[in-house]
mmJSON file of the N, C-alpha and C atoms, coordinates in Angstrom:
{"data_MODEL":{"atom_site":{
"group_PDB":["ATOM","ATOM","ATOM","ATOM","ATOM","ATOM","ATOM","ATOM","ATOM","ATOM","ATOM","ATOM","ATOM","ATOM","ATOM","ATOM","ATOM","ATOM","ATOM","ATOM","ATOM","ATOM","ATOM","ATOM","ATOM","ATOM","ATOM","ATOM","ATOM","ATOM","ATOM","ATOM","ATOM","ATOM","ATOM","ATOM","ATOM","ATOM","ATOM","ATOM","ATOM","ATOM","ATOM","ATOM","ATOM","ATOM","ATOM","ATOM","ATOM","ATOM","ATOM","ATOM","ATOM","ATOM","ATOM","ATOM","ATOM","ATOM","ATOM","ATOM","ATOM","ATOM","ATOM","ATOM","ATOM","ATOM","ATOM","ATOM","ATOM","ATOM","ATOM","ATOM","ATOM","ATOM","ATOM","ATOM","ATOM","ATOM","ATOM","ATOM","ATOM","ATOM","ATOM","ATOM","ATOM","ATOM","ATOM","ATOM","ATOM","ATOM","ATOM","ATOM","ATOM","ATOM","ATOM","ATOM","ATOM","ATOM","ATOM","ATOM","ATOM","ATOM","ATOM","ATOM","ATOM","ATOM","ATOM","ATOM","ATOM","ATOM","ATOM","ATOM","ATOM","ATOM","ATOM","ATOM","ATOM","ATOM","ATOM","ATOM","ATOM","ATOM","ATOM","ATOM","ATOM","ATOM","ATOM","ATOM","ATOM","ATOM","ATOM","ATOM","ATOM","ATOM","ATOM","ATOM","ATOM","ATOM","ATOM","ATOM","ATOM","ATOM","ATOM","ATOM","ATOM","ATOM","ATOM","ATOM","ATOM","ATOM","ATOM","ATOM","ATOM","ATOM","ATOM","ATOM","ATOM","ATOM","ATOM","ATOM","ATOM","ATOM","ATOM","ATOM","ATOM","ATOM","ATOM","ATOM"],
"id":[1,2,3,4,5,6,7,8,9,10,11,12,13,14,15,16,17,18,19,20,21,22,23,24,25,26,27,28,29,30,31,32,33,34,35,36,37,38,39,40,41,42,43,44,45,46,47,48,49,50,51,52,53,54,55,56,57,58,59,60,61,62,63,64,65,66,67,68,69,70,71,72,73,74,75,76,77,78,79,80,81,82,83,84,85,86,87,88,89,90,91,92,93,94,95,96,97,98,99,100,101,102,103,104,105,106,107,108,109,110,111,112,113,114,115,116,117,118,119,120,121,122,123,124,125,126,127,128,129,130,131,132,133,134,135,136,137,138,139,140,141,142,143,144,145,146,147,148,149,150,151,152,153,154,155,156,157,158,159,160,161,162,163,164,165,166,167,168],
"type_symbol":["N","C","C","N","C","C","N","C","C","N","C","C","N","C","C","N","C","C","N","C","C","N","C","C","N","C","C","N","C","C","N","C","C","N","C","C","N","C","C","N","C","C","N","C","C","N","C","C","N","C","C","N","C","C","N","C","C","N","C","C","N","C","C","N","C","C","N","C","C","N","C","C","N","C","C","N","C","C","N","C","C","N","C","C","N","C","C","N","C","C","N","C","C","N","C","C","N","C","C","N","C","C","N","C","C","N","C","C","N","C","C","N","C","C","N","C","C","N","C","C","N","C","C","N","C","C","N","C","C","N","C","C","N","C","C","N","C","C","N","C","C","N","C","C","N","C","C","N","C","C","N","C","C","N","C","C","N","C","C","N","C","C","N","C","C","N","C","C"],
"label_atom_id":["N","CA","C","N","CA","C","N","CA","C","N","CA","C","N","CA","C","N","CA","C","N","CA","C","N","CA","C","N","CA","C","N","CA","C","N","CA","C","N","CA","C","N","CA","C","N","CA","C","N","CA","C","N","CA","C","N","CA","C","N","CA","C","N","CA","C","N","CA","C","N","CA","C","N","CA","C","N","CA","C","N","CA","C","N","CA","C","N","CA","C","N","CA","C","N","CA","C","N","CA","C","N","CA","C","N","CA","C","N","CA","C","N","CA","C","N","CA","C","N","CA","C","N","CA","C","N","CA","C","N","CA","C","N","CA","C","N","CA","C","N","CA","C","N","CA","C","N","CA","C","N","CA","C","N","CA","C","N","CA","C","N","CA","C","N","CA","C","N","CA","C","N","CA","C","N","CA","C","N","CA","C","N","CA","C","N","CA","C","N","CA","C","N","CA","C"],
"label_alt_id":[null,null,null,null,null,null,null,null,null,null,null,null,null,null,null,null,null,null,null,null,null,null,null,null,null,null,null,null,null,null,null,null,null,null,null,null,null,null,null,null,null,null,null,null,null,null,null,null,null,null,null,null,null,null,null,null,null,null,null,null,null,null,null,null,null,null,null,null,null,null,null,null,null,null,null,null,null,null,null,null,null,null,null,null,null,null,null,null,null,null,null,null,null,null,null,null,null,null,null,null,null,null,null,null,null,null,null,null,null,null,null,null,null,null,null,null,null,null,null,null,null,null,null,null,null,null,null,null,null,null,null,null,null,null,null,null,null,null,null,null,null,null,null,null,null,null,null,null,null,null,null,null,null,null,null,null,null,null,null,null,null,null,null,null,null,null,null,null],
"label_comp_id":["MET","MET","MET","LYS","LYS","LYS","ILE","ILE","ILE","ASP","ASP","ASP","MET","MET","MET","SER","SER","SER","PRO","PRO","PRO","GLU","GLU","GLU","ALA","ALA","ALA","ILE","ILE","ILE","SER","SER","SER","LYS","LYS","LYS","ARG","ARG","ARG","LEU","LEU","LEU","LYS","LYS","LYS","ILE","ILE","ILE","VAL","VAL","VAL","ASN","ASN","ASN","GLU","GLU","GLU","LEU","LEU","LEU","ARG","ARG","ARG","ARG","ARG","ARG","THR","THR","THR","CYS","CYS","CYS","LEU","LEU","LEU","SER","SER","SER","LEU","LEU","LEU","ALA","ALA","ALA","ASN","ASN","ASN","SER","SER","SER","SER","SER","SER","ALA","ALA","ALA","GLY","GLY","GLY","LYS","LYS","LYS","GLU","GLU","GLU","ILE","ILE","ILE","LEU","LEU","LEU","LYS","LYS","LYS","LYS","LYS","LYS","PHE","PHE","PHE","SER","SER","SER","ALA","ALA","ALA","ASN","ASN","ASN","ILE","ILE","ILE","LYS","LYS","LYS","SER","SER","SER","VAL","VAL","VAL","GLN","GLN","GLN","ARG","ARG","ARG","THR","THR","THR","SER","SER","SER","GLN","GLN","GLN","SER","SER","SER","LEU","LEU","LEU","GLY","GLY","GLY","ARG","ARG","ARG"],
"label_asym_id":["A","A","A","A","A","A","A","A","A","A","A","A","A","A","A","A","A","A","A","A","A","A","A","A","A","A","A","A","A","A","A","A","A","A","A","A","A","A","A","A","A","A","A","A","A","A","A","A","A","A","A","A","A","A","A","A","A","A","A","A","A","A","A","A","A","A","A","A","A","A","A","A","A","A","A","A","A","A","A","A","A","A","A","A","A","A","A","A","A","A","A","A","A","A","A","A","A","A","A","A","A","A","A","A","A","A","A","A","A","A","A","A","A","A","A","A","A","A","A","A","A","A","A","A","A","A","A","A","A","A","A","A","A","A","A","A","A","A","A","A","A","A","A","A","A","A","A","A","A","A","A","A","A","A","A","A","A","A","A","A","A","A","A","A","A","A","A","A"],
"label_entity_id":["1","1","1","1","1","1","1","1","1","1","1","1","1","1","1","1","1","1","1","1","1","1","1","1","1","1","1","1","1","1","1","1","1","1","1","1","1","1","1","1","1","1","1","1","1","1","1","1","1","1","1","1","1","1","1","1","1","1","1","1","1","1","1","1","1","1","1","1","1","1","1","1","1","1","1","1","1","1","1","1","1","1","1","1","1","1","1","1","1","1","1","1","1","1","1","1","1","1","1","1","1","1","1","1","1","1","1","1","1","1","1","1","1","1","1","1","1","1","1","1","1","1","1","1","1","1","1","1","1","1","1","1","1","1","1","1","1","1","1","1","1","1","1","1","1","1","1","1","1","1","1","1","1","1","1","1","1","1","1","1","1","1","1","1","1","1","1","1"],
"label_seq_id":[1,1,1,2,2,2,3,3,3,4,4,4,5,5,5,6,6,6,7,7,7,8,8,8,9,9,9,10,10,10,11,11,11,12,12,12,13,13,13,14,14,14,15,15,15,16,16,16,17,17,17,18,18,18,19,19,19,20,20,20,21,21,21,22,22,22,23,23,23,24,24,24,25,25,25,26,26,26,27,27,27,28,28,28,29,29,29,30,30,30,31,31,31,32,32,32,33,33,33,34,34,34,35,35,35,36,36,36,37,37,37,38,38,38,39,39,39,40,40,40,41,41,41,42,42,42,43,43,43,44,44,44,45,45,45,46,46,46,47,47,47,48,48,48,49,49,49,50,50,50,51,51,51,52,52,52,53,53,53,54,54,54,55,55,55,56,56,56],
"pdbx_PDB_ins_code":[null,null,null,null,null,null,null,null,null,null,null,null,null,null,null,null,null,null,null,null,null,null,null,null,null,null,null,null,null,null,null,null,null,null,null,null,null,null,null,null,null,null,null,null,null,null,null,null,null,null,null,null,null,null,null,null,null,null,null,null,null,null,null,null,null,null,null,null,null,null,null,null,null,null,null,null,null,null,null,null,null,null,null,null,null,null,null,null,null,null,null,null,null,null,null,null,null,null,null,null,null,null,null,null,null,null,null,null,null,null,null,null,null,null,null,null,null,null,null,null,null,null,null,null,null,null,null,null,null,null,null,null,null,null,null,null,null,null,null,null,null,null,null,null,null,null,null,null,null,null,null,null,null,null,null,null,null,null,null,null,null,null,null,null,null,null,null,null],
"Cartn_x":[-89.859,-89.979,-88.575,-88.381,-87.081,-87.097,-86.061,-85.952,-85.198,-85.765,-85.138,-83.916,-82.737,-81.501,-80.87,-81.669,-81.146,-80.826,-79.893,-79.531,-80.731,-81.641,-82.822,-83.71,-83.912,-84.765,-84.129,-82.833,-82.132,-82.221,-82.009,-82.105,-83.504,-84.505,-85.887,-86.157,-85.685,-85.879,-85.161,-83.95,-83.205,-83.914,-84.485,-85.23,-86.459,-87.159,-88.35,-87.977,-86.898,-86.453,-86.085,-85.414,-85.031,-86.273,-87.269,-88.507,-89.221,-89.259,-89.892,-89.139,-87.82,-87.013,-87.286,-87.33,-87.61,-89.013,-89.962,-91.337,-91.393,-90.731,-90.716,-90.07,-88.972,-88.31,-89.158,-89.857,-90.711,-91.913,-92.441,-93.54,-93.077,-91.855,-91.323,-91.177,-90.94,-90.805,-92.146,-93.205,-94.522,-95.123,-96.235,-96.914,-97.41,-97.817,-98.262,-97.101,-95.93,-94.752,-94.368,-94.476,-94.157,-95.174,-96.417,-97.459,-97.196,-96.762,-96.437,-95.259,-94.261,-93.117,-93.559,-94.486,-94.997,-95.787,-96.601,-97.468,-96.654,-95.556,-94.747,-93.397,-93.376,-92.117,-91.542,-92.332,-91.816,-90.716,-90.708,-89.675,-88.517,-87.963,-87.002,-85.783,-85.248,-84.056,-84.375,-85.506,-85.915,-86.178,-86.814,-87.106,-85.804,-84.835,-83.55,-82.819,-82.839,-82.179,-82.84,-84.164,-84.887,-84.545,-84.544,-84.217,-82.794,-81.853,-80.476,-80.353,-81.071,-80.989,-81.623,-82.551,-83.176,-82.376,-81.339,-80.491,-81.076,-81.887,-82.458,-81.582],
"Cartn_y":[-10.29,-9.127,-8.602,-7.335,-6.735,-5.948,-6.126,-5.437,-4.131,-3.064,-1.754,-1.719,-1.577,-1.568,-0.175,0.847,2.209,2.535,3.444,3.797,4.255,4.978,5.458,4.294,3.337,2.183,1.311,1.131,0.34,1.025,2.33,3.077,2.975,3.061,2.965,1.586,0.531,-0.832,-1.013,-0.483,-0.591,0.141,1.298,2.044,1.266,0.657,-0.125,-1.328,-2.014,-3.173,-2.743,-1.617,-1.12,-0.788,-0.172,0.147,-1.13,-2.133,-3.403,-4.09,-4.038,-4.64,-3.968,-2.635,-1.897,-2.196,-2.314,-2.64,-4.017,-4.986,-6.342,-6.368,-5.661,-5.629,-4.949,-3.884,-3.215,-4.078,-4.826,-5.745,-6.872,-7.342,-8.416,-7.959,-6.669,-6.134,-5.785,-5.846,-5.477,-6.622,-6.356,-7.398,-8.51,-8.169,-9.19,-10.099,-9.53,-10.321,-11.26,-10.777,-11.618,-12.741,-12.458,-13.487,-14.585,-14.193,-15.164,-16.036,-15.42,-16.196,-17.256,-16.887,-17.863,-18.963,-18.572,-19.52,-20.543,-20.117,-20.994,-21.303,-21.439,-21.698,-23.077,-23.947,-25.256,-25.097,-23.997,-23.698,-22.973,-23.598,-22.949,-22.381,-23.081,-22.568,-21.277,-21.258,-20.062,-18.912,-19.228,-18.209,-17.658,-18.514,-18.067,-17.164,-17.534,-16.693,-15.325,-15.323,-14.052,-13.202,-13.807,-13.071,-12.506,-13.3,-12.83,-11.655,-11.739,-10.653,-9.379,-9.521,-8.353,-7.816,-8.551,-8.103,-8.398,-9.433,-9.776,-10.727],
"Cartn_z":[8.099,8.954,9.271,9.062,9.281,10.597,11.388,12.675,12.465,13.004,12.908,13.827,13.273,14.04,14.099,13.856,13.938,15.4,15.629,17.01,17.847,17.215,17.944,18.378,17.484,17.795,18.874,18.812,19.825,21.182,21.205,22.463,23.054,22.201,22.676,23.277,22.625,23.148,24.483,24.604,25.858,26.992,26.695,27.718,28.169,27.228,27.562,28.418,28.065,28.845,30.259,30.389,31.711,32.543,31.937,32.652,33.101,32.239,32.602,33.741,33.699,34.759,36.091,36.091,37.328,37.85,36.934,37.335,37.972,37.368,37.921,39.302,39.468,40.764,41.82,41.444,42.43,42.794,41.83,42.131,43.045,42.84,43.679,45.127,45.333,46.69,47.321,46.56,47.078,47.889,48.544,49.319,48.401,47.195,46.238,45.86,45.678,45.354,46.482,47.711,48.867,49.02,48.686,48.746,47.709,46.539,45.485,45.916,46.564,47.037,48.048,48.929,49.897,49.194,48.237,47.536,46.748,46.157,45.313,45.955,47.259,47.961,47.636,47.009,46.59,45.545,44.844,43.844,44.531,45.546,46.429,45.69,44.709,44.009,43.26,42.601,41.877,42.849,43.972,44.987,45.558,45.811,46.339,45.355,44.08,43.06,42.984,43.036,42.986,44.193,45.37,46.587,46.539,46.042,45.94,44.973,43.871,42.89,43.419,44.366,44.975,46.149,46.527,47.629,48.992,49.093,50.408,51.148],
"occupancy":[1.0,1.0,1.0,1.0,1.0,1.0,1.0,1.0,1.0,1.0,1.0,1.0,1.0,1.0,1.0,1.0,1.0,1.0,1.0,1.0,1.0,1.0,1.0,1.0,1.0,1.0,1.0,1.0,1.0,1.0,1.0,1.0,1.0,1.0,1.0,1.0,1.0,1.0,1.0,1.0,1.0,1.0,1.0,1.0,1.0,1.0,1.0,1.0,1.0,1.0,1.0,1.0,1.0,1.0,1.0,1.0,1.0,1.0,1.0,1.0,1.0,1.0,1.0,1.0,1.0,1.0,1.0,1.0,1.0,1.0,1.0,1.0,1.0,1.0,1.0,1.0,1.0,1.0,1.0,1.0,1.0,1.0,1.0,1.0,1.0,1.0,1.0,1.0,1.0,1.0,1.0,1.0,1.0,1.0,1.0,1.0,1.0,1.0,1.0,1.0,1.0,1.0,1.0,1.0,1.0,1.0,1.0,1.0,1.0,1.0,1.0,1.0,1.0,1.0,1.0,1.0,1.0,1.0,1.0,1.0,1.0,1.0,1.0,1.0,1.0,1.0,1.0,1.0,1.0,1.0,1.0,1.0,1.0,1.0,1.0,1.0,1.0,1.0,1.0,1.0,1.0,1.0,1.0,1.0,1.0,1.0,1.0,1.0,1.0,1.0,1.0,1.0,1.0,1.0,1.0,1.0,1.0,1.0,1.0,1.0,1.0,1.0,1.0,1.0,1.0,1.0,1.0,1.0],
"B_iso_or_equiv":[0.0,0.0,0.0,0.0,0.0,0.0,0.0,0.0,0.0,0.0,0.0,0.0,0.0,0.0,0.0,0.0,0.0,0.0,0.0,0.0,0.0,0.0,0.0,0.0,0.0,0.0,0.0,0.0,0.0,0.0,0.0,0.0,0.0,0.0,0.0,0.0,0.0,0.0,0.0,0.0,0.0,0.0,0.0,0.0,0.0,0.0,0.0,0.0,0.0,0.0,0.0,0.0,0.0,0.0,0.0,0.0,0.0,0.0,0.0,0.0,0.0,0.0,0.0,0.0,0.0,0.0,0.0,0.0,0.0,0.0,0.0,0.0,0.0,0.0,0.0,0.0,0.0,0.0,0.0,0.0,0.0,0.0,0.0,0.0,0.0,0.0,0.0,0.0,0.0,0.0,0.0,0.0,0.0,0.0,0.0,0.0,0.0,0.0,0.0,0.0,0.0,0.0,0.0,0.0,0.0,0.0,0.0,0.0,0.0,0.0,0.0,0.0,0.0,0.0,0.0,0.0,0.0,0.0,0.0,0.0,0.0,0.0,0.0,0.0,0.0,0.0,0.0,0.0,0.0,0.0,0.0,0.0,0.0,0.0,0.0,0.0,0.0,0.0,0.0,0.0,0.0,0.0,0.0,0.0,0.0,0.0,0.0,0.0,0.0,0.0,0.0,0.0,0.0,0.0,0.0,0.0,0.0,0.0,0.0,0.0,0.0,0.0,0.0,0.0,0.0,0.0,0.0,0.0],
"pdbx_formal_charge":[null,null,null,null,null,null,null,null,null,null,null,null,null,null,null,null,null,null,null,null,null,null,null,null,null,null,null,null,null,null,null,null,null,null,null,null,null,null,null,null,null,null,null,null,null,null,null,null,null,null,null,null,null,null,null,null,null,null,null,null,null,null,null,null,null,null,null,null,null,null,null,null,null,null,null,null,null,null,null,null,null,null,null,null,null,null,null,null,null,null,null,null,null,null,null,null,null,null,null,null,null,null,null,null,null,null,null,null,null,null,null,null,null,null,null,null,null,null,null,null,null,null,null,null,null,null,null,null,null,null,null,null,null,null,null,null,null,null,null,null,null,null,null,null,null,null,null,null,null,null,null,null,null,null,null,null,null,null,null,null,null,null,null,null,null,null,null,null],
"auth_seq_id":[1,1,1,2,2,2,3,3,3,4,4,4,5,5,5,6,6,6,7,7,7,8,8,8,9,9,9,10,10,10,11,11,11,12,12,12,13,13,13,14,14,14,15,15,15,16,16,16,17,17,17,18,18,18,19,19,19,20,20,20,21,21,21,22,22,22,23,23,23,24,24,24,25,25,25,26,26,26,27,27,27,28,28,28,29,29,29,30,30,30,31,31,31,32,32,32,33,33,33,34,34,34,35,35,35,36,36,36,37,37,37,38,38,38,39,39,39,40,40,40,41,41,41,42,42,42,43,43,43,44,44,44,45,45,45,46,46,46,47,47,47,48,48,48,49,49,49,50,50,50,51,51,51,52,52,52,53,53,53,54,54,54,55,55,55,56,56,56],
"auth_comp_id":["MET","MET","MET","LYS","LYS","LYS","ILE","ILE","ILE","ASP","ASP","ASP","MET","MET","MET","SER","SER","SER","PRO","PRO","PRO","GLU","GLU","GLU","ALA","ALA","ALA","ILE","ILE","ILE","SER","SER","SER","LYS","LYS","LYS","ARG","ARG","ARG","LEU","LEU","LEU","LYS","LYS","LYS","ILE","ILE","ILE","VAL","VAL","VAL","ASN","ASN","ASN","GLU","GLU","GLU","LEU","LEU","LEU","ARG","ARG","ARG","ARG","ARG","ARG","THR","THR","THR","CYS","CYS","CYS","LEU","LEU","LEU","SER","SER","SER","LEU","LEU","LEU","ALA","ALA","ALA","ASN","ASN","ASN","SER","SER","SER","SER","SER","SER","ALA","ALA","ALA","GLY","GLY","GLY","LYS","LYS","LYS","GLU","GLU","GLU","ILE","ILE","ILE","LEU","LEU","LEU","LYS","LYS","LYS","LYS","LYS","LYS","PHE","PHE","PHE","SER","SER","SER","ALA","ALA","ALA","ASN","ASN","ASN","ILE","ILE","ILE","LYS","LYS","LYS","SER","SER","SER","VAL","VAL","VAL","GLN","GLN","GLN","ARG","ARG","ARG","THR","THR","THR","SER","SER","SER","GLN","GLN","GLN","SER","SER","SER","LEU","LEU","LEU","GLY","GLY","GLY","ARG","ARG","ARG"],
"auth_asym_id":["A","A","A","A","A","A","A","A","A","A","A","A","A","A","A","A","A","A","A","A","A","A","A","A","A","A","A","A","A","A","A","A","A","A","A","A","A","A","A","A","A","A","A","A","A","A","A","A","A","A","A","A","A","A","A","A","A","A","A","A","A","A","A","A","A","A","A","A","A","A","A","A","A","A","A","A","A","A","A","A","A","A","A","A","A","A","A","A","A","A","A","A","A","A","A","A","A","A","A","A","A","A","A","A","A","A","A","A","A","A","A","A","A","A","A","A","A","A","A","A","A","A","A","A","A","A","A","A","A","A","A","A","A","A","A","A","A","A","A","A","A","A","A","A","A","A","A","A","A","A","A","A","A","A","A","A","A","A","A","A","A","A","A","A","A","A","A","A"],
"auth_atom_id":["N","CA","C","N","CA","C","N","CA","C","N","CA","C","N","CA","C","N","CA","C","N","CA","C","N","CA","C","N","CA","C","N","CA","C","N","CA","C","N","CA","C","N","CA","C","N","CA","C","N","CA","C","N","CA","C","N","CA","C","N","CA","C","N","CA","C","N","CA","C","N","CA","C","N","CA","C","N","CA","C","N","CA","C","N","CA","C","N","CA","C","N","CA","C","N","CA","C","N","CA","C","N","CA","C","N","CA","C","N","CA","C","N","CA","C","N","CA","C","N","CA","C","N","CA","C","N","CA","C","N","CA","C","N","CA","C","N","CA","C","N","CA","C","N","CA","C","N","CA","C","N","CA","C","N","CA","C","N","CA","C","N","CA","C","N","CA","C","N","CA","C","N","CA","C","N","CA","C","N","CA","C","N","CA","C","N","CA","C","N","CA","C","N","CA","C"],
"pdbx_PDB_model_num":[1,1,1,1,1,1,1,1,1,1,1,1,1,1,1,1,1,1,1,1,1,1,1,1,1,1,1,1,1,1,1,1,1,1,1,1,1,1,1,1,1,1,1,1,1,1,1,1,1,1,1,1,1,1,1,1,1,1,1,1,1,1,1,1,1,1,1,1,1,1,1,1,1,1,1,1,1,1,1,1,1,1,1,1,1,1,1,1,1,1,1,1,1,1,1,1,1,1,1,1,1,1,1,1,1,1,1,1,1,1,1,1,1,1,1,1,1,1,1,1,1,1,1,1,1,1,1,1,1,1,1,1,1,1,1,1,1,1,1,1,1,1,1,1,1,1,1,1,1,1,1,1,1,1,1,1,1,1,1,1,1,1,1,1,1,1,1,1]
}}}
């Protein structure tokens, strides 16, 4: 399988990754995201890293 490395294909992939990143960050700030943080608070290091990356 060959990966398309044309400038257009790379730009499209970067845009998609950016959209997914923004979606994940907005979900993390939602009530559902806060509920998940409470539910999995045993993973304190991961929760702390996530909170720091969100600027909390």
